[in-house]
C-alpha positions in Angstrom: -9.6 3.6 44.0 -7.8 0.6 42.5 -8.0 -2.3 44.9 -6.0 -4.7 42.8 -2.6 -5.1 41.2 -1.6 -7.2 38.2 1.3 -9.7 38.7 3.4 -7.3 36.6 2.8 -4.5 39.1 3.2 -6.7 42.2 6.8 -5.6 42.9 7.3 -5.5 46.7 6.6 -8.3 49.2 5.6 -5.7 51.8 2.8 -4.8 49.4 1.8 -8.1 47.8 3.2 -10.7 50.2 5.6 -13.6 49.4 3.4 -15.4 46.8 2.5 -12.2 45.0 6.1 -11.1 44.8 7.1 -14.6 43.6 4.6 -14.4 40.8 5.8 -10.9 39.9 9.3 -12.3 39.5 8.2 -15.3 37.5 6.2 -13.2 35.1 9.1 -10.7 34.8 11.5 -13.6 34.0 9.3 -14.7 31.2 7.8 -17.8 32.7 4.2 -18.8 31.8 2.0 -18.0 34.9 -1.7 -18.6 35.2 -3.7 -15.3 34.9 -4.9 -13.5 38.0 -4.4 -10.5 40.2 -3.4 -9.5 43.8 -5.3 -7.8 46.5 -2.5 -5.9 48.2 -1.8 -6.1 52.0 -2.8 -2.4 52.4 -6.4 -3.3 51.6 -6.4 -5.8 54.5 -5.2 -3.0 56.8 -7.8 -0.5 55.4 -10.7 -2.9 55.6 -9.9 -3.9 59.2 -9.6 -0.2 60.2 -12.9 0.7 58.4 -14.7 -2.1 60.3 -13.0 -1.3 63.7 -11.4 -4.7 63.9 -8.3 -5.6 65.9 -6.4 -4.8 69.0 -3.9 -2.0 69.0 -0.2 -2.6 68.2 0.6 -2.0 71.9 -1.9 -4.6 73.1 -0.8 -7.1 70.5 2.9 -6.9 70.8 2.9 -6.8 74.6 0.4 -9.7 74.9 1.0 -13.0 76.7 0.5 -16.2 74.8 -3.0 -16.7 76.3 -4.0 -13.1 75.4 -2.6 -13.6 71.8 -4.8 -16.7 71.3 -7.8 -14.8 72.6 -7.1 -11.9 70.3 -6.7 -14.4 67.4 -10.1 -16.0 68.0 -11.8 -12.5 68.1 -9.9 -11.6 64.9 -11.1 -14.7 63.0 -14.7 -14.1 64.0 -14.6 -10.4 63.2 -12.9 -10.8 59.8 -15.4 -13.5 58.7 -18.2 -10.9 59.2 -16.7 -8.1 57.2 -19.0 -6.4 54.7 -17.1 -4.9 51.8 -18.0 -1.5 50.5 -19.7 -1.2 47.2 -16.6 0.1 45.4 -14.6 -2.9 46.4 -17.4 -5.3 45.4 -17.9 -3.6 42.0 -14.2 -3.8 41.3 -14.1 -7.5 42.1 -17.1 -8.0 39.7 -15.4 -6.1 36.9 -12.1 -7.9 37.1 -14.0 -11.3 37.4 -15.8 -10.5 34.2 -12.5 -9.7 32.5 -10.9 -13.0 33.6 -14.0 -14.9 32.7 -14.0 -13.5 29.1 -10.4 -14.6 28.7 -11.1 -18.2 29.8 -12.5 -20.9 27.6 -15.7 -22.2 29.2 -16.3 -21.9 32.9 -13.2 -21.0 34.8 -12.2 -21.8 38.4 -9.9 -19.6 40.5 -8.3 -19.9 43.9 -7.6 -17.3 46.6 -4.2 -17.9 48.0 -3.0 -16.2 51.2 0.2 -14.1 50.6 1.4 -12.6 53.9 4.1 -10.0 53.8 6.5 -12.3 55.7 5.6 -15.4 53.7 8.0 -17.3 51.4 10.9 -15.0 52.4 14.5 -16.1 52.6 14.2 -16.4 56.4 10.8 -18.1 56.8 8.4 -19.8 54.5 5.2 -19.9 56.7 4.5 -23.0 54.5 1.1 -24.6 55.4 0.2 -21.9 58.0 -2.2 -19.9 55.8 -5.2 -20.8 53.7 -5.8 -21.5 50.0 -9.4 -21.5 48.9 -10.1 -23.5 45.8 -13.2 -23.9 43.6 -14.3 -20.3 43.2 -16.5 -19.6 40.2 -18.1 -16.2 40.9 -17.3 -12.7 42.2 -19.3 -13.4 45.3 -17.3 -16.6 46.0 -14.0 -14.6 45.5 -15.1 -12.1 48.1 -15.8 -15.0 50.5 -12.4 -16.5 49.7 -10.7 -13.2 50.5 -12.3 -13.1 53.9 -11.4 -16.7 54.7 -7.7 -16.1 53.7 -7.5 -12.9 55.8 -9.0 -14.8 58.8 -6.5 -17.6 58.4 -3.7 -15.2 59.3 -5.1 -15.5 62.9 -5.3 -19.2 63.2 -3.6 -20.3 66.4 -0.8 -22.2 64.6 0.0 -19.2 62.4 0.2 -16.9 65.3 2.4 -19.2 67.2 4.7 -19.7 64.2 5.0 -16.0 63.7 5.9 -15.2 67.3 8.3 -18.1 67.5 10.0 -16.8 64.3 10.5 -13.4 66.0 8.0 -11.6 63.8 6.1 -8.6 65.2 2.5 -9.5 64.8 1.3 -6.0 64.4 3.6 -5.6 61.3 2.2 -8.7 59.5 -0.5 -8.1 56.9 -2.2 -10.4 54.4 -2.3 -9.9 50.6 -4.4 -12.3 48.5 -3.4 -13.9 45.2 -6.5 -14.6 43.1 -5.5 -16.9 40.3 -6.9 -19.3 37.7 -6.6 -22.9 38.8 -4.8 -25.1 36.3 -6.6 -28.4 35.8 -3.3 -30.1 35.4 -2.6 -33.5 34.0 0.8 -33.7 35.8 2.2 -31.4 38.5 4.7 -31.2 41.3 7.6 -29.3 42.7 11.2 -28.7 41.6 14.2 -27.6 43.6 17.1 -25.9 41.8 19.4 -28.0 44.0 19.2 -31.4 45.5 17.8 -30.7 49.0 18.2 -34.3 50.2 21.9 -34.5 49.4 22.7 -30.8 49.6 24.1 -31.0 46.1 23.9 -27.7 44.2 24.9 -29.4 40.9 21.7 -31.4 40.7 18.1 -30.3 40.2 15.5 -32.4 42.1 11.9 -32.9 40.8 8.9 -34.6 42.4 6.0 -35.3 40.1 2.6 -37.0 40.2 -0.7 -37.2 38.2 -3.3 -34.5 38.5 -3.0 -31.4 40.7 0.2 -30.7 42.7 -1.8 -31.1 46.0 -1.1 -34.8 46.0 2.7 -34.1 46.1 2.7 -31.1 48.5 0.3 -32.8 50.9 2.2 -36.1 50.9 -0.9 -38.1 49.8 1.2 -40.1 47.3 4.8 -41.1 47.0 5.7 -39.1 43.9 8.1 -39.9 41.1 11.6 -38.4 41.6 13.9 -37.2 38.8 17.4 -35.9 39.2 18.8 -33.7 36.5 22.4 -32.8 36.2 22.7 -29.0 36.2 25.7 -28.9 33.8 24.6 -31.4 31.1 20.9 -30.8 31.7 20.2 -34.5 31.3 18.3 -36.9 33.6 21.0 -38.6 35.7 18.6 -40.8 37.7 14.9 -41.4 38.4 12.8 -43.3 40.8 9.3 -44.1 39.5 6.9 -44.7 42.3 4.8 -47.8 42.0 2.2 -46.5 44.4 0.6 -43.5 42.8 -2.9 -44.9 43.4 -4.7 -41.5 43.9 -4.7 -38.0 42.4 -6.4 -34.7 42.9 -8.5 -33.3 40.0 -10.7 -30.3 39.4 -14.3 -31.6 39.5 -17.5 -30.4 37.8 -18.1 -27.8 40.6 -14.6 -26.4 40.3 -13.3 -27.9 43.6 -10.4 -30.2 43.9 -11.2 -33.8 44.9 -9.3 -37.0 45.3 -9.9 -39.9 42.8 -8.2 -43.1 41.9 -5.6 -43.3 39.3 -6.1 -45.6 36.3 -4.3 -48.9 36.3 -2.0 -47.6 33.6 -1.1 -44.5 35.7 -0.3 -46.2 39.0 3.2 -47.4 38.1 3.9 -45.3 35.0 6.4 -42.5 34.8 4.6 -39.2 35.0 7.4 -37.3 33.0 9.4 -38.2 29.9 13.0 -37.3 30.1 12.3 -34.4 27.8 9.6 -33.1 30.1 11.8 -33.5 33.2 14.5 -31.4 31.5 11.9 -28.8 30.6 10.9 -28.6 34.3 14.5 -28.6 35.4 15.3 -25.7 33.0 12.8 -23.4 34.7 14.4 -24.2 38.1 17.9 -23.5 36.7 16.8 -20.3 35.1 14.9 -19.1 38.2 18.0 -19.7 40.4 20.1 -17.7 38.0 17.6 -14.9 38.0 17.2 -14.9 41.7 20.8 -15.5 42.6 19.9 -18.2 45.1 18.5 -21.8 45.1 14.7 -21.8 44.4 11.8 -24.1 45.1 9.0 -23.9 42.4 5.6 -25.4 42.0 4.7 -26.3 38.4 2.0 -28.0 36.3 1.4 -29.3 32.8 -2.0 -28.7 31.2 -2.4 -30.1 27.7 1.4 -30.1 27.2 1.8 -26.5 28.3 4.1 -25.9 31.3 3.0 -23.4 33.9 4.9 -22.1 36.9 2.5 -21.7 39.9 4.7 -20.5 42.7 8.4 -19.7 43.5 10.1 -19.3 46.8 13.7 -19.3 48.1 14.9 -22.6 49.6 15.2 -21.7 53.3 16.5 -25.0 54.6 20.1 -25.2 53.3 
């Protein structure tokens, strides 16, 4: 049995979740995406069934709020104790060896939760599910998969899903396993200006190190506005308070460190680099036929696209 899919094969969000489907689209559009693979949502369903985990659909969908939270606590505990069958573990080991051979030196990967309703046009589930960083062996990837599956049943995620009108028994969790880019500069880009609602502008947030400092709100990032017609930087606001950044440490995990004095008030992007980032956002919008929100990173001058989702708040 093949437990994993390449990004090229990750076609349907029902199978590979929102992040997996987003990576499939990015790769099919020709963007540079860090190498990795997807554990499809069906494996989540199969492993839970094989381990006799979970309430029935009738119990779950007819439950009160208190019952749902009780179910959720039981699910987290049970999923954390799953023992994978030998075929599953062997396949993880084989694909880990393949990725390791492609990398230069010791590589680090992350397990990223990719639920089948996540990053859709109607709901993002942003921040509801887990990302596990700093994984450097097949055994650690197995542990990361369990942790991501369990995060589907965190109380906040269950509440978000029910408030959004989702049928909990229909939700399933795929996992994106992907090389972590030890980026020099990273951030997010919107193919429209979400602050002003202007679709003729591309809006970029950027900071030093990993993109976690931007998406978590740890720093006030630099902001660049690029005119979508001329594809030139029309305005920029360089933050004077970029005192900290996230970097990949010796053990592969992300940790917060101080920026150098030269970095604190300096522009993270040249105008040329800002236009390069804006171009991927413009092209993604044209391919998708809707405004897009992308995460990106520069490593050694190479631009990678890490994630893409529709902009849901218009």
